[in-house]
mmCIF file of the C-alpha atoms, coordinates in Angstrom:
data_MODEL
# 
_entry.id   MODEL 
# 
loop_
_atom_site.group_PDB 
_atom_site.id 
_atom_site.type_symbol 
_atom_site.label_atom_id 
_atom_site.label_alt_id 
_atom_site.label_comp_id 
_atom_site.label_asym_id 
_atom_site.label_entity_id 
_atom_site.label_seq_id 
_atom_site.pdbx_PDB_ins_code 
_atom_site.Cartn_x 
_atom_site.Cartn_y 
_atom_site.Cartn_z 
_atom_site.occupancy 
_atom_site.B_iso_or_equiv 
_atom_site.pdbx_formal_charge 
_atom_site.auth_seq_id 
_atom_site.auth_comp_id 
_atom_site.auth_asym_id 
_atom_site.auth_atom_id 
_atom_site.pdbx_PDB_model_num 
ATOM 1  C CA . MET A 1 1  ? -6.583 -23.009 -5.424 1.00 0.00 ? 1  MET A CA 1 
ATOM 2  C CA . SER A 1 2  ? -2.965 -23.523 -6.449 1.00 0.00 ? 2  SER A CA 1 
ATOM 3  C CA . ARG A 1 3  ? -0.482 -25.029 -4.018 1.00 0.00 ? 3  ARG A CA 1 
ATOM 4  C CA . TRP A 1 4  ? 1.537  -21.778 -4.067 1.00 0.00 ? 4  TRP A CA 1 
ATOM 5  C CA . LEU A 1 5  ? -1.510 -19.662 -3.264 1.00 0.00 ? 5  LEU A CA 1 
ATOM 6  C CA . LEU A 1 6  ? -2.634 -22.036 -0.505 1.00 0.00 ? 6  LEU A CA 1 
ATOM 7  C CA . SER A 1 7  ? 0.804  -22.082 1.147  1.00 0.00 ? 7  SER A CA 1 
ATOM 8  C CA . THR A 1 8  ? 0.930  -18.260 0.986  1.00 0.00 ? 8  THR A CA 1 
ATOM 9  C CA . GLN A 1 9  ? -2.494 -18.026 2.597  1.00 0.00 ? 9  GLN A CA 1 
ATOM 10 C CA . ILE A 1 10 ? -1.455 -20.423 5.385  1.00 0.00 ? 10 ILE A CA 1 
ATOM 11 C CA . PHE A 1 11 ? 1.768  -18.449 5.974  1.00 0.00 ? 11 PHE A CA 1 
ATOM 12 C CA . LEU A 1 12 ? -0.115 -15.141 6.207  1.00 0.00 ? 12 LEU A CA 1 
ATOM 13 C CA . GLU A 1 13 ? -2.721 -16.609 8.561  1.00 0.00 ? 13 GLU A CA 1 
ATOM 14 C CA . LYS A 1 14 ? 0.084  -17.832 10.846 1.00 0.00 ? 14 LYS A CA 1 
ATOM 15 C CA . CYS A 1 15 ? 1.713  -14.379 10.740 1.00 0.00 ? 15 CYS A CA 1 
ATOM 16 C CA . ILE A 1 16 ? -1.565 -12.749 11.770 1.00 0.00 ? 16 ILE A CA 1 
ATOM 17 C CA . ASP A 1 17 ? -2.130 -15.298 14.536 1.00 0.00 ? 17 ASP A CA 1 
ATOM 18 C CA . PHE A 1 18 ? 1.382  -14.847 15.982 1.00 0.00 ? 18 PHE A CA 1 
ATOM 19 C CA . TRP A 1 19 ? 1.043  -11.030 15.728 1.00 0.00 ? 19 TRP A CA 1 
ATOM 20 C CA . ASN A 1 20 ? -2.250 -11.115 17.620 1.00 0.00 ? 20 ASN A CA 1 
ATOM 21 C CA . LYS A 1 21 ? -0.687 -13.329 20.311 1.00 0.00 ? 21 LYS A CA 1 
ATOM 22 C CA . GLY A 1 22 ? 2.269  -10.946 20.606 1.00 0.00 ? 22 GLY A CA 1 
ATOM 23 C CA . SER A 1 23 ? 4.776  -13.731 20.076 1.00 0.00 ? 23 SER A CA 1 
ATOM 24 C CA . GLU A 1 24 ? 6.102  -13.001 16.586 1.00 0.00 ? 24 GLU A CA 1 
ATOM 25 C CA . PHE A 1 25 ? 6.089  -9.945  14.345 1.00 0.00 ? 25 PHE A CA 1 
ATOM 26 C CA . ASN A 1 26 ? 6.740  -10.124 10.596 1.00 0.00 ? 26 ASN A CA 1 
ATOM 27 C CA . TYR A 1 27 ? 7.558  -7.083  8.496  1.00 0.00 ? 27 TYR A CA 1 
ATOM 28 C CA . VAL A 1 28 ? 8.066  -6.350  4.822  1.00 0.00 ? 28 VAL A CA 1 
ATOM 29 C CA . VAL A 1 29 ? 11.435 -4.760  4.012  1.00 0.00 ? 29 VAL A CA 1 
ATOM 30 C CA . PHE A 1 30 ? 11.226 -2.236  1.187  1.00 0.00 ? 30 PHE A CA 1 
ATOM 31 C CA . LEU A 1 31 ? 13.210 0.602   -0.324 1.00 0.00 ? 31 LEU A CA 1 
ATOM 32 C CA . LYS A 1 32 ? 11.836 3.978   0.765  1.00 0.00 ? 32 LYS A CA 1 
ATOM 33 C CA . ALA A 1 33 ? 12.345 5.764   -2.543 1.00 0.00 ? 33 ALA A CA 1 
ATOM 34 C CA . SER A 1 34 ? 10.812 3.168   -4.870 1.00 0.00 ? 34 SER A CA 1 
ATOM 35 C CA . LYS A 1 35 ? 8.628  1.213   -2.410 1.00 0.00 ? 35 LYS A CA 1 
ATOM 36 C CA . LYS A 1 36 ? 10.187 -1.898  -3.988 1.00 0.00 ? 36 LYS A CA 1 
ATOM 37 C CA . ILE A 1 37 ? 10.011 -4.956  -1.722 1.00 0.00 ? 37 ILE A CA 1 
ATOM 38 C CA . ILE A 1 38 ? 13.455 -6.437  -1.099 1.00 0.00 ? 38 ILE A CA 1 
ATOM 39 C CA . GLY A 1 39 ? 12.760 -8.888  1.717  1.00 0.00 ? 39 GLY A CA 1 
ATOM 40 C CA . MET A 1 40 ? 11.176 -9.511  5.077  1.00 0.00 ? 40 MET A CA 1 
ATOM 41 C CA . ALA A 1 41 ? 12.152 -9.448  8.726  1.00 0.00 ? 41 ALA A CA 1 
ATOM 42 C CA . ARG A 1 42 ? 10.816 -11.224 11.798 1.00 0.00 ? 42 ARG A CA 1 
ATOM 43 C CA . VAL A 1 43 ? 11.052 -10.536 15.506 1.00 0.00 ? 43 VAL A CA 1 
ATOM 44 C CA . ASP A 1 44 ? 10.334 -13.625 17.598 1.00 0.00 ? 44 ASP A CA 1 
ATOM 45 C CA . ILE A 1 45 ? 9.614  -12.937 21.275 1.00 0.00 ? 45 ILE A CA 1 
ATOM 46 C CA . LYS A 1 46 ? 11.040 -15.742 23.426 1.00 0.00 ? 46 LYS A CA 1 
ATOM 47 C CA . ASP A 1 47 ? 10.234 -14.332 26.861 1.00 0.00 ? 47 ASP A CA 1 
ATOM 48 C CA . ALA A 1 48 ? 10.148 -10.986 28.692 1.00 0.00 ? 48 ALA A CA 1 
ATOM 49 C CA . GLN A 1 49 ? 13.895 -10.464 28.184 1.00 0.00 ? 49 GLN A CA 1 
ATOM 50 C CA . THR A 1 50 ? 14.746 -12.427 25.040 1.00 0.00 ? 50 THR A CA 1 
ATOM 51 C CA . ALA A 1 51 ? 13.898 -12.083 21.372 1.00 0.00 ? 51 ALA A CA 1 
ATOM 52 C CA . SER A 1 52 ? 15.445 -13.172 18.094 1.00 0.00 ? 52 SER A CA 1 
ATOM 53 C CA . ILE A 1 53 ? 15.572 -11.348 14.792 1.00 0.00 ? 53 ILE A CA 1 
ATOM 54 C CA . GLY A 1 54 ? 15.542 -13.079 11.424 1.00 0.00 ? 54 GLY A CA 1 
ATOM 55 C CA . TYR A 1 55 ? 15.560 -11.603 7.959  1.00 0.00 ? 55 TYR A CA 1 
ATOM 56 C CA . VAL A 1 56 ? 15.648 -12.454 4.279  1.00 0.00 ? 56 VAL A CA 1 
ATOM 57 C CA . ILE A 1 57 ? 17.032 -9.893  1.840  1.00 0.00 ? 57 ILE A CA 1 
ATOM 58 C CA . LYS A 1 58 ? 16.987 -10.246 -1.949 1.00 0.00 ? 58 LYS A CA 1 
ATOM 59 C CA . HIS A 1 59 ? 20.461 -11.305 -3.107 1.00 0.00 ? 59 HIS A CA 1 
ATOM 60 C CA . ASN A 1 60 ? 21.027 -8.279  -5.366 1.00 0.00 ? 60 ASN A CA 1 
ATOM 61 C CA . GLN A 1 61 ? 20.456 -6.037  -2.311 1.00 0.00 ? 61 GLN A CA 1 
ATOM 62 C CA . TRP A 1 62 ? 23.143 -7.660  -0.127 1.00 0.00 ? 62 TRP A CA 1 
ATOM 63 C CA . ASN A 1 63 ? 26.111 -5.611  1.140  1.00 0.00 ? 63 ASN A CA 1 
ATOM 64 C CA . LYS A 1 64 ? 24.160 -2.350  1.135  1.00 0.00 ? 64 LYS A CA 1 
ATOM 65 C CA . GLY A 1 65 ? 23.608 -2.185  4.893  1.00 0.00 ? 65 GLY A CA 1 
ATOM 66 C CA . TYR A 1 66 ? 19.885 -3.021  4.874  1.00 0.00 ? 66 TYR A CA 1 
ATOM 67 C CA . ALA A 1 67 ? 20.146 -5.953  7.287  1.00 0.00 ? 67 ALA A CA 1 
ATOM 68 C CA . THR A 1 68 ? 22.305 -3.880  9.636  1.00 0.00 ? 68 THR A CA 1 
ATOM 69 C CA . GLU A 1 69 ? 19.782 -1.052  9.471  1.00 0.00 ? 69 GLU A CA 1 
ATOM 70 C CA . LEU A 1 70 ? 16.788 -3.231  10.233 1.00 0.00 ? 70 LEU A CA 1 
ATOM 71 C CA . THR A 1 71 ? 18.442 -4.841  13.268 1.00 0.00 ? 71 THR A CA 1 
ATOM 72 C CA . LYS A 1 72 ? 18.897 -1.371  14.794 1.00 0.00 ? 72 LYS A CA 1 
ATOM 73 C CA . LEU A 1 73 ? 15.163 -0.636  14.805 1.00 0.00 ? 73 LEU A CA 1 
# 
């Protein structure tokens, strides 16, 4: 198995584990019309009253309001 494929598998297994624990939720960010993936977002639950949001958006999709939109969800 290639290093890239192995690291992807490990990342996805961690995402599933955190999701099942209810401590972190990862999402794919895509354009509705084309279904084209443009990034990902993560909600990290710190405690009952605190969470953080992180995101990565493809550079050519910056300044189009996508990050602002996903933080409103």
